[in-house]
Z-matrix of the N, CA and C atoms (Angstrom, degrees):
N
C 1 1.446
C 2 1.539 1 110.43
N 3 1.344 2 115.97 1 -44.80
C 4 1.457 3 121.10 2 178.04
C 5 1.536 4 110.24 3 -60.54
N 6 1.335 5 117.23 4 -43.59
C 7 1.473 6 121.40 5 179.05
C 8 1.516 7 111.48 6 -62.63
N 9 1.342 8 117.23 7 -40.26
C 10 1.474 9 120.73 8 178.76
C 11 1.525 10 110.87 9 -62.15
N 12 1.327 11 116.39 10 -43.42
C 13 1.467 12 119.70 11 178.87
C 14 1.528 13 110.59 12 -65.25
N 15 1.316 14 116.34 13 -43.09
C 16 1.456 15 120.75 14 179.15
C 17 1.533 16 110.45 15 -62.82
N 18 1.315 17 117.51 16 -44.19
C 19 1.471 18 121.65 17 178.09
C 20 1.529 19 110.33 18 -61.19
N 21 1.327 20 117.34 19 -41.93
C 22 1.464 21 121.17 20 178.58
C 23 1.520 22 110.82 21 -63.28
N 24 1.325 23 116.85 22 -42.42
C 25 1.457 24 121.25 23 179.68
C 26 1.526 25 110.72 24 -64.03
N 27 1.322 26 117.54 25 -42.99
C 28 1.462 27 121.09 26 179.25
C 29 1.517 28 110.51 27 -63.06
N 30 1.319 29 117.85 28 -45.04
C 31 1.464 30 121.28 29 177.53
C 32 1.519 31 109.62 30 -59.91
N 33 1.334 32 117.88 31 -44.46
C 34 1.458 33 122.79 32 179.11
C 35 1.528 34 110.44 33 -57.94
N 36 1.319 35 117.36 34 -46.85
C 37 1.457 36 120.77 35 -178.50
C 38 1.524 37 111.83 36 -68.29
N 39 1.313 38 118.13 37 -40.67
C 40 1.465 39 121.17 38 179.07
C 41 1.513 40 110.67 39 -64.08
N 42 1.315 41 117.51 40 -42.16
C 43 1.459 42 121.01 41 -179.22
C 44 1.523 43 111.14 42 -69.13
N 45 1.334 44 117.67 43 -41.00
C 46 1.453 45 120.16 44 -174.36
C 47 1.518 46 115.07 45 -91.47
N 48 1.306 47 119.21 46 -19.72
C 49 1.456 48 119.48 47 -172.40
C 50 1.526 49 114.55 48 -58.53
N 51 1.340 50 121.32 49 -39.38
C 52 1.450 51 117.92 50 177.78
C 53 1.520 52 112.55 51 -61.33
N 54 1.331 53 117.35 52 -41.53
C 55 1.455 54 120.85 53 -179.23
C 56 1.521 55 110.32 54 -67.82
N 57 1.319 56 117.19 55 -43.24
C 58 1.451 57 120.45 56 -179.31
C 59 1.525 58 109.71 57 -61.93
N 60 1.311 59 117.11 58 -48.80
C 61 1.456 60 120.83 59 -179.85
C 62 1.513 61 112.39 60 -63.57
N 63 1.309 62 118.06 61 -39.42
C 64 1.454 63 121.88 62 -178.31
C 65 1.510 64 111.61 63 -72.73
N 66 1.331 65 117.34 64 -34.71
C 67 1.458 66 120.22 65 179.41
C 68 1.521 67 109.97 66 -60.13
N 69 1.329 68 116.81 67 -35.89
C 70 1.456 69 120.64 68 178.76
C 71 1.527 70 110.86 69 -66.01
N 72 1.323 71 118.24 70 -24.59
C 73 1.454 72 122.38 71 -179.79
C 74 1.524 73 112.04 72 -89.22
N 75 1.325 74 117.27 73 2.01
C 76 1.460 75 121.96 74 179.13
C 77 1.532 76 108.64 75 -118.02
N 78 1.330 77 116.48 76 79.55
C 79 1.461 78 119.72 77 -178.16
C 80 1.531 79 111.74 78 -68.35
N 81 1.312 80 116.81 79 166.27
C 82 1.469 81 122.34 80 -178.79
C 83 1.521 82 111.83 81 -67.66
N 84 1.339 83 117.56 82 -24.30
C 85 1.463 84 120.85 83 177.94
C 86 1.521 85 109.50 84 -140.21
N 87 1.324 86 115.19 85 155.51
C 88 1.468 87 122.83 86 173.32
C 89 1.522 88 107.15 87 -127.67
N 90 1.302 89 117.25 88 134.72
C 91 1.461 90 120.94 89 176.29
C 92 1.523 91 107.53 90 -95.26
N 93 1.322 92 115.83 91 122.25
C 94 1.461 93 122.63 92 -179.41
C 95 1.521 94 106.76 93 -122.92
N 96 1.324 95 116.34 94 104.05
C 97 1.456 96 119.59 95 -173.14
C 98 1.523 97 107.90 96 62.31
N 99 1.313 98 115.96 97 -124.76
C 100 1.473 99 120.97 98 176.72
C 101 1.523 100 111.67 99 -92.70
N 102 1.311 101 116.81 100 -4.39
C 103 1.468 102 122.34 101 -174.67
C 104 1.526 103 111.25 102 -93.26
N 105 1.324 104 116.61 103 133.78
C 106 1.459 105 120.88 104 173.96
C 107 1.524 106 107.99 105 -102.80
N 108 1.319 107 115.64 106 122.85
C 109 1.463 108 121.68 107 -179.75
C 110 1.518 109 109.37 108 -102.33
N 111 1.335 110 116.00 109 143.40
C 112 1.459 111 122.08 110 -178.49
C 113 1.524 112 109.92 111 -101.85
N 114 1.316 113 114.89 112 143.88
C 115 1.465 114 120.33 113 177.45
C 116 1.519 115 108.64 114 -69.83
N 117 1.319 116 116.27 115 116.07
C 118 1.461 117 122.61 116 -177.76
C 119 1.525 118 111.57 117 -84.94
N 120 1.320 119 116.71 118 -38.55
C 121 1.457 120 121.74 119 -179.27
C 122 1.516 121 110.60 120 -173.42
N 123 1.318 122 115.61 121 158.81
C 124 1.460 123 123.02 122 -177.91
C 125 1.520 124 108.33 123 -132.63
N 126 1.326 125 116.69 124 139.90
C 127 1.456 126 119.93 125 176.58
C 128 1.512 127 111.52 126 -154.87
N 129 1.318 128 115.11 127 168.71
C 130 1.460 129 121.51 128 179.44
C 131 1.518 130 110.04 129 -107.93
N 132 1.318 131 115.81 130 139.71
C 133 1.463 132 122.00 131 173.18
C 134 1.511 133 106.59 132 -90.99
N 135 1.322 134 115.43 133 118.78
C 136 1.454 135 121.17 134 -179.15
C 137 1.524 136 109.82 135 -118.39
N 138 1.308 137 114.52 136 148.67
C 139 1.458 138 120.42 137 174.42
C 140 1.519 139 107.13 138 -149.54
N 141 1.307 140 116.24 139 126.43
C 142 1.458 141 121.81 140 -178.91
C 143 1.532 142 111.48 141 52.35
N 144 1.327 143 115.69 142 44.74
C 145 1.463 144 123.94 143 177.45
C 146 1.520 145 114.05 144 67.72
N 147 1.329 146 118.03 145 12.87
C 148 1.461 147 121.91 146 177.19
C 149 1.520 148 109.15 147 -107.62
N 150 1.333 149 117.25 148 133.95
C 151 1.453 150 121.76 149 173.04
C 152 1.527 151 107.43 150 -80.51
N 153 1.335 152 116.84 151 121.13
C 154 1.454 153 120.95 152 -177.28
C 155 1.525 154 112.33 153 -97.14
N 156 1.340 155 115.47 154 -44.45
C 157 1.458 156 120.01 155 177.73
C 158 1.517 157 110.09 156 -158.23
N 159 1.319 158 114.35 157 163.02
C 160 1.456 159 122.28 158 173.85
C 161 1.516 160 106.13 159 -109.44
N 162 1.328 161 116.61 160 135.25
C 163 1.460 162 121.11 161 -179.63
C 164 1.520 163 110.26 162 -124.39
N 165 1.319 164 114.81 163 145.00
C 166 1.453 165 121.44 164 174.78
C 167 1.514 166 109.39 165 -129.00
N 168 1.328 167 115.91 166 134.68
C 169 1.466 168 122.21 167 178.73
C 170 1.521 169 108.32 168 -101.79
N 171 1.319 170 116.47 169 128.93
C 172 1.469 171 122.89 170 -178.44
C 173 1.520 172 109.70 171 -117.33
N 174 1.333 173 115.54 172 129.78
C 175 1.462 174 122.34 173 -177.99
C 176 1.525 175 110.35 174 -133.60
N 177 1.343 176 115.65 175 164.54
C 178 1.465 177 119.22 176 175.46
C 179 1.527 178 110.54 177 -70.90
N 180 1.323 179 117.19 178 -35.98
C 181 1.462 180 123.59 179 177.01
C 182 1.521 181 108.64 180 -135.18
N 183 1.327 182 117.51 181 137.15
C 184 1.465 183 121.01 182 -178.96
C 185 1.523 184 110.61 183 -59.92
N 186 1.337 185 115.59 184 142.91
C 187 1.462 186 121.03 185 -178.16
C 188 1.519 187 110.22 186 -154.35
N 189 1.326 188 115.82 187 150.02
C 190 1.462 189 120.85 188 172.60
C 191 1.524 190 110.57 189 -118.49
N 192 1.317 191 116.98 190 17.51
C 193 1.464 192 123.38 191 -179.04
C 194 1.530 193 110.21 192 -100.28
N 195 1.312 194 116.66 193 96.29
C 196 1.463 195 120.55 194 -174.26
C 197 1.525 196 113.08 195 -58.77
N 198 1.316 197 117.78 196 -45.16
C 199 1.473 198 120.55 197 -178.05
C 200 1.526 199 110.96 198 -63.84
N 201 1.320 200 116.56 199 -40.85
C 202 1.460 201 120.82 200 178.61
C 203 1.526 202 110.45 201 -62.12
N 204 1.321 203 117.09 202 -42.64
C 205 1.472 204 121.66 203 179.26
C 206 1.528 205 110.07 204 -64.41
N 207 1.316 206 116.78 205 -49.35
C 208 1.469 207 120.85 206 -178.38
C 209 1.521 208 110.81 207 -60.78
N 210 1.327 209 117.95 208 -43.15
C 211 1.466 210 121.82 209 -176.54
C 212 1.521 211 113.99 210 -75.67
N 213 1.327 212 118.51 211 -22.01
C 214 1.462 213 122.65 212 -171.79
C 215 1.523 214 113.32 213 -63.40
N 216 1.311 215 114.78 214 136.24
C 217 1.463 216 121.42 215 172.03
C 218 1.527 217 106.27 216 -98.44
N 219 1.335 218 114.50 217 67.47
C 220 1.458 219 122.30 218 -174.40
C 221 1.520 220 109.12 219 -138.64
N 222 1.337 221 117.57 220 154.50
C 223 1.463 222 119.51 221 177.82
C 224 1.519 223 111.53 222 -58.37
N 225 1.320 224 116.65 223 137.30
C 226 1.462 225 122.90 224 176.03
C 227 1.518 226 108.92 225 -163.20
N 228 1.314 227 115.34 226 165.27
C 229 1.466 228 119.36 227 -179.73
C 230 1.519 229 110.05 228 -150.19
N 231 1.301 230 114.38 229 154.29
C 232 1.459 231 122.16 230 172.11
C 233 1.523 232 106.00 231 -126.75
N 234 1.325 233 116.46 232 122.84
C 235 1.462 234 121.19 233 176.42
C 236 1.516 235 107.67 234 -104.19
N 237 1.324 236 115.89 235 131.68
C 238 1.460 237 122.67 236 179.90
C 239 1.519 238 108.26 237 -122.58
N 240 1.330 239 116.16 238 118.41
C 241 1.462 240 122.14 239 177.64
C 242 1.526 241 108.08 240 -108.04
N 243 1.315 242 116.72 241 114.61
C 244 1.461 243 122.38 242 -177.66
C 245 1.532 244 109.19 243 -71.89
N 246 1.339 245 115.57 244 125.67
C 247 1.472 246 120.87 245 -176.41
C 248 1.523 247 113.30 246 -116.10
N 249 1.333 248 117.62 247 0.46
C 250 1.461 249 120.10 248 -175.78
C 251 1.520 250 111.50 249 -129.63
N 252 1.310 251 115.50 250 144.14
C 253 1.469 252 120.69 251 173.42
C 254 1.530 253 110.14 252 -71.38
N 255 1.330 254 117.12 253 -13.91
C 256 1.465 255 121.22 254 -178.10
C 257 1.536 256 112.23 255 -74.23
N 258 1.342 257 117.69 256 -15.91
C 259 1.460 258 120.99 257 -179.60
C 260 1.522 259 108.43 258 -84.96
N 261 1.325 260 114.90 259 118.79
C 262 1.464 261 120.82 260 177.80
C 263 1.524 262 108.37 261 -120.58
N 264 1.309 263 115.90 262 170.75
C 265 1.458 264 121.11 263 178.21
C 266 1.531 265 110.11 264 -58.80
N 267 1.320 266 116.90 265 -45.11
C 268 1.466 267 121.18 266 -178.27
C 269 1.532 268 111.46 267 -64.75
N 270 1.321 269 116.25 268 -44.13
C 271 1.468 270 120.09 269 -178.49
C 272 1.522 271 111.60 270 -68.00
N 273 1.328 272 117.07 271 -38.05
C 274 1.458 273 119.70 272 179.17
C 275 1.523 274 110.48 273 -66.83
N 276 1.335 275 117.44 274 -43.15
C 277 1.467 276 121.46 275 178.51
C 278 1.527 277 110.14 276 -60.80
N 279 1.332 278 117.30 277 -44.13
C 280 1.467 279 120.86 278 179.32
C 281 1.524 280 111.00 279 -63.31
N 282 1.318 281 117.16 280 -41.15
C 283 1.457 282 121.82 281 179.24
C 284 1.534 283 110.92 282 -65.14
N 285 1.338 284 116.34 283 -41.96
C 286 1.464 285 119.98 284 178.11
C 287 1.528 286 110.64 285 -64.57
N 288 1.329 287 117.00 286 -40.30
C 289 1.468 288 120.42 287 179.52
C 290 1.529 289 110.39 288 -61.27
N 291 1.331 290 116.05 289 -44.25
C 292 1.469 291 120.18 290 177.50
C 293 1.528 292 110.03 291 -63.54
N 294 1.335 293 116.28 292 -39.29
C 295 1.462 294 120.60 293 178.15
C 296 1.515 295 112.40 294 -63.05
N 297 1.335 296 117.73 295 -42.56
C 298 1.463 297 121.04 296 176.89
C 299 1.529 298 110.44 297 -62.63
N 300 1.317 299 116.20 298 -39.91
C 301 1.467 300 121.13 299 178.31
C 302 1.530 301 110.44 300 -58.13
N 303 1.330 302 116.10 301 -47.24
C 304 1.466 303 120.88 302 -179.91
C 305 1.521 304 111.50 303 -68.81
N 306 1.311 305 116.05 304 -43.81
C 307 1.463 306 121.60 305 -176.24
C 308 1.525 307 112.43 306 -62.33
N 309 1.322 308 116.24 307 -37.94
C 310 1.469 309 120.67 308 -177.57
C 311 1.530 310 112.20 309 -96.56
N 312 1.318 311 116.86 310 3.44
C 313 1.472 312 122.35 311 -175.53
C 314 1.523 313 110.73 312 55.79
N 315 1.339 314 114.85 313 39.46
C 316 1.462 315 121.24 314 176.89
C 317 1.511 316 115.06 315 81.52
N 318 1.320 317 118.09 316 3.42
C 319 1.477 318 121.58 317 -177.60
C 320 1.530 319 109.38 318 -97.60
N 321 1.325 320 115.51 319 70.17
C 322 1.460 321 122.00 320 -175.89
C 323 1.524 322 114.05 321 -84.40
N 324 1.311 323 117.52 322 -21.66
C 325 1.461 324 121.02 323 -171.64
C 326 1.528 325 114.12 324 -53.22
N 327 1.340 326 120.95 325 -44.56
C 328 1.474 327 119.45 326 -178.70
C 329 1.533 328 114.63 327 -62.25
N 330 1.328 329 117.54 328 -21.80
C 331 1.470 330 119.60 329 -178.60
C 332 1.536 331 112.25 330 -122.79
N 333 1.315 332 116.68 331 20.45
C 334 1.466 333 121.03 332 -178.05
C 335 1.538 334 111.96 333 -56.79
N 336 1.331 335 117.81 334 -44.80
C 337 1.470 336 120.73 335 -179.52
C 338 1.528 337 110.97 336 -64.99
N 339 1.337 338 116.63 337 -40.23
C 340 1.467 339 120.88 338 179.21
C 341 1.529 340 110.98 339 -65.30
N 342 1.320 341 116.45 340 -40.06
C 343 1.470 342 120.05 341 177.81
C 344 1.526 343 110.21 342 -62.18
N 345 1.332 344 117.09 343 -42.40
C 346 1.471 345 120.67 344 178.75
C 347 1.527 346 110.36 345 -62.39
N 348 1.317 347 116.62 346 -43.76
C 349 1.468 348 120.49 347 178.93
C 350 1.535 349 110.22 348 -62.94
N 351 1.324 350 116.86 349 -39.02
C 352 1.463 351 121.86 350 177.97
C 353 1.524 352 110.53 351 -64.08
N 354 1.321 353 116.76 352 -44.39
C 355 1.468 354 120.92 353 178.75
C 356 1.525 355 111.60 354 -57.71
N 357 1.317 356 116.88 355 -37.28
C 358 1.463 357 121.38 356 179.84
C 359 1.530 358 112.06 357 -62.59
N 360 1.328 359 117.35 358 -23.37
C 361 1.465 360 121.45 359 177.53
C 362 1.530 361 111.71 360 -70.28
N 363 1.325 362 116.87 361 -12.48
C 364 1.461 363 122.59 362 -178.20
C 365 1.527 364 111.03 363 -114.02
N 366 1.327 365 116.71 364 31.39
C 367 1.465 366 120.12 365 -176.65
C 368 1.525 367 113.07 366 -78.53
N 369 1.330 368 117.43 367 -19.17
C 370 1.467 369 120.82 368 178.77
C 371 1.525 370 110.61 369 -78.95
N 372 1.325 371 114.28 370 162.12
C 373 1.466 372 120.25 371 175.23
C 374 1.532 373 109.45 372 -60.07
N 375 1.316 374 115.84 373 143.28
C 376 1.462 375 122.05 374 177.98
C 377 1.516 376 107.58 375 -116.14
N 378 1.324 377 115.77 376 134.85
C 379 1.454 378 119.44 377 -179.98
C 380 1.519 379 110.50 378 -143.18
N 381 1.311 380 114.23 379 165.78
C 382 1.455 381 121.44 380 178.45
C 383 1.526 382 109.09 381 -54.43
N 384 1.313 383 116.43 382 134.19
C 385 1.456 384 121.52 383 -179.40
C 386 1.515 385 113.88 384 101.02
N 387 1.356 386 117.86 385 -17.65
C 388 1.461 387 119.73 386 176.42
C 389 1.527 388 109.54 387 -65.93
N 390 1.326 389 115.34 388 145.75
C 391 1.462 390 121.62 389 177.51
C 392 1.523 391 107.62 390 -125.36
N 393 1.321 392 115.79 391 125.37
C 394 1.459 393 122.32 392 178.13
C 395 1.523 394 109.18 393 -110.65
N 396 1.327 395 115.70 394 135.59
C 397 1.458 396 121.72 395 172.43
C 398 1.517 397 107.30 396 -116.00
N 399 1.327 398 115.76 397 125.51
C 400 1.459 399 122.85 398 175.12
C 401 1.527 400 104.85 399 -109.70
N 402 1.316 401 115.91 400 103.70
C 403 1.464 402 122.01 401 -170.73
C 404 1.518 403 109.40 402 -112.81
N 405 1.336 404 115.90 403 123.34
C 406 1.468 405 119.97 404 177.53
C 407 1.517 406 110.02 405 -105.82
N 408 1.343 407 114.79 406 129.52
C 409 1.454 408 121.55 407 172.11
C 410 1.525 409 108.03 408 -126.57
N 411 1.336 410 117.69 409 129.04
C 412 1.464 411 120.38 410 179.32
C 413 1.528 412 110.99 411 -54.34
N 414 1.309 413 116.06 412 145.50
C 415 1.471 414 124.45 413 179.43
C 416 1.521 415 113.52 414 66.27
N 417 1.335 416 117.91 415 3.48
C 418 1.460 417 121.03 416 176.08
C 419 1.522 418 110.54 417 -121.41
N 420 1.321 419 116.78 418 -51.83
C 421 1.454 420 121.34 419 179.53
C 422 1.505 421 111.63 420 122.08
N 423 1.322 422 114.64 421 -163.37
C 424 1.461 423 121.89 422 -179.92
C 425 1.522 424 108.16 423 -95.46
N 426 1.320 425 115.27 424 119.09
C 427 1.458 426 121.28 425 175.11
C 428 1.524 427 107.72 426 -95.88
N 429 1.319 428 115.54 427 135.03
C 430 1.462 429 121.34 428 179.81
C 431 1.519 430 108.29 429 -109.29
N 432 1.338 431 114.95 430 124.93
C 433 1.457 432 121.56 431 177.48
C 434 1.519 433 108.90 432 -119.71
N 435 1.320 434 115.88 433 138.61
C 436 1.462 435 121.40 434 172.92
C 437 1.520 436 106.89 435 -119.85
N 438 1.315 437 115.90 436 119.43
C 439 1.459 438 121.59 437 -179.14
C 440 1.533 439 111.43 438 49.86
N 441 1.343 440 115.36 439 40.86
C 442 1.461 441 121.38 440 176.33
C 443 1.512 442 115.60 441 84.98
N 444 1.331 443 118.79 442 -6.22
C 445 1.464 444 121.65 443 -179.65
C 446 1.522 445 109.69 444 -103.05
N 447 1.326 446 114.92 445 128.98
C 448 1.463 447 119.24 446 -178.68
C 449 1.521 448 110.41 447 -69.41
N 450 1.344 449 114.98 448 127.79
C 451 1.468 450 121.56 449 -178.97
C 452 1.524 451 111.95 450 -103.78
N 453 1.333 452 117.43 451 -16.89
C 454 1.451 453 120.22 452 179.88
C 455 1.508 454 111.71 453 163.84
N 456 1.320 455 114.19 454 175.06
C 457 1.466 456 121.14 455 177.06
C 458 1.523 457 108.32 456 -139.88
N 459 1.317 458 114.92 457 139.93
C 460 1.464 459 121.16 458 179.71
C 461 1.521 460 107.42 459 -124.74
N 462 1.321 461 116.39 460 118.74
C 463 1.462 462 121.76 461 -175.97
C 464 1.522 463 112.06 462 -80.54
N 465 1.311 464 114.80 463 159.16
C 466 1.452 465 120.86 464 169.65
C 467 1.516 466 115.39 465 110.28
N 468 1.332 467 114.82 466 128.75
C 469 1.462 468 121.17 467 176.90
C 470 1.527 469 111.03 468 -65.89
N 471 1.327 470 117.34 469 -37.90
C 472 1.463 471 120.16 470 -179.35
C 473 1.533 472 110.88 471 -61.85
N 474 1.327 473 116.34 472 -39.95
C 475 1.463 474 119.56 473 176.72
C 476 1.525 475 109.99 474 -65.73
N 477 1.330 476 117.84 475 -45.42
C 478 1.466 477 121.59 476 179.10
C 479 1.523 478 110.46 477 -56.51
N 480 1.327 479 116.88 478 -42.79
C 481 1.469 480 120.87 479 -179.67
C 482 1.528 481 110.77 480 -62.98
N 483 1.315 482 116.49 481 -42.37
C 484 1.470 483 119.93 482 178.19
C 485 1.523 484 110.77 483 -66.19
N 486 1.339 485 117.01 484 -40.91
C 487 1.461 486 120.99 485 -178.84
C 488 1.526 487 111.53 486 -64.08
N 489 1.306 488 118.32 487 -53.69
C 490 1.467 489 120.34 488 -179.53
C 491 1.528 490 110.77 489 -67.73
N 492 1.322 491 116.41 490 -25.18
C 493 1.453 492 120.68 491 175.03
C 494 1.525 493 113.39 492 -64.13
N 495 1.334 494 117.23 493 -24.30
C 496 1.470 495 120.02 494 177.45
C 497 1.521 496 109.71 495 -52.65
N 498 1.320 497 117.07 496 -40.74
C 499 1.466 498 121.93 497 -177.62
C 500 1.524 499 113.06 498 -97.97
N 501 1.357 500 117.21 499 -18.24
C 502 1.463 501 119.27 500 -170.49
C 503 1.533 502 115.28 501 -122.80
N 504 1.334 503 118.70 502 1.60
C 505 1.471 504 120.23 503 -178.39
C 506 1.535 505 110.99 504 -77.17
N 507 1.321 506 115.93 505 -176.17
C 508 1.469 507 120.83 506 179.37
C 509 1.522 508 112.40 507 -68.45
N 510 1.340 509 117.53 508 -24.19
C 511 1.469 510 122.38 509 176.17
C 512 1.526 511 108.98 510 -121.96
N 513 1.341 512 117.11 511 67.07
C 514 1.463 513 120.20 512 -175.07
C 515 1.523 514 112.19 513 -69.47
N 516 1.307 515 115.53 514 165.22
C 517 1.458 516 121.98 515 178.86
C 518 1.531 517 110.67 516 -60.52
N 519 1.338 518 117.35 517 -29.25
C 520 1.459 519 122.07 518 -179.40
C 521 1.533 520 107.43 519 -155.94
N 522 1.327 521 117.30 520 112.73
C 523 1.477 522 121.60 521 -175.58
C 524 1.524 523 112.31 522 -63.11
N 525 1.330 524 117.83 523 -38.07
C 526 1.465 525 120.42 524 178.17
C 527 1.527 526 110.81 525 -66.65
N 528 1.323 527 116.76 526 -39.33
C 529 1.452 528 120.74 527 177.81
C 530 1.530 529 109.93 528 -64.18
N 531 1.312 530 117.47 529 -42.71
C 532 1.469 531 120.91 530 177.44
C 533 1.527 532 110.14 531 -55.37
N 534 1.313 533 116.89 532 -49.38
C 535 1.469 534 120.00 533 -179.40
C 536 1.517 535 111.64 534 -61.68
N 537 1.317 536 117.55 535 -38.64
C 538 1.470 537 120.90 536 179.11
C 539 1.524 538 110.84 537 -66.23
N 540 1.335 539 117.49 538 -40.33
C 541 1.463 540 120.56 539 179.34
C 542 1.513 541 111.67 540 -66.55
N 543 1.325 542 116.92 541 -29.93
C 544 1.467 543 121.89 542 -178.48
C 545 1.514 544 113.25 543 -90.02
N 546 1.301 545 117.36 544 -5.26
C 547 1.462 546 121.03 545 -174.38
C 548 1.519 547 111.74 546 -55.75
N 549 1.317 548 116.18 547 -48.31
C 550 1.453 549 120.01 548 175.63
C 551 1.514 550 115.31 549 62.04
N 552 1.322 551 117.64 550 22.10
C 553 1.462 552 119.25 551 178.55
C 554 1.519 553 109.87 552 -118.99
N 555 1.295 554 116.95 553 170.94
C 556 1.462 555 120.78 554 -175.56
C 557 1.516 556 112.24 555 -66.12
N 558 1.331 557 118.77 556 -28.14
C 559 1.459 558 120.20 557 179.28
C 560 1.518 559 111.79 558 -62.58
N 561 1.335 560 117.19 559 -40.93
C 562 1.463 561 119.68 560 -178.24
C 563 1.518 562 111.14 561 -69.06
N 564 1.331 563 117.77 562 -26.02
C 565 1.460 564 120.21 563 -179.19
C 566 1.516 565 112.22 564 -82.94
N 567 1.308 566 117.80 565 -8.42
C 568 1.464 567 120.78 566 -178.94
C 569 1.508 568 112.97 567 -103.03
N 570 1.301 569 119.01 568 5.43
C 571 1.468 570 121.50 569 -177.74
C 572 1.482 571 111.83 570 -63.03
């Protein structure tokens, strides 16, 4: 009986520990320069029943309008906390490339150079526990941070729209994750 309880507890902790640890890395607000961004929603990226990462969308004002968010020339951020050993640099780059393809409806040519520059921000090894912040500031571009260290910046509103579209377009990388990011209610912030 004691072993059964212990086994149940271990399974519970193994299943929940990535979410618990990642939730702590997704605060209710993010300070970006002088701007304070609010957590709009939180969700998990899953593939083949595996949790790959937890993402949080941060905006100046809460919204559930994906097109408005993607099109906006306003400060915003997406925080991605890697929760699986299955996420590697190669797999993340491939997933982002597919996301850009969907987000732009295959029209990558106008932002091809920006996509290449963005990919270079992910040249280091990626492992469970890494946290990426993709922060957009108007007139500056998308700044990429890994574990708090700036890895690069990619200019352009068109690139920002394609990037945030990966998670928020009509063909997002994960439809359930899109809905969670757009939830904008207190339940999504407590996951």
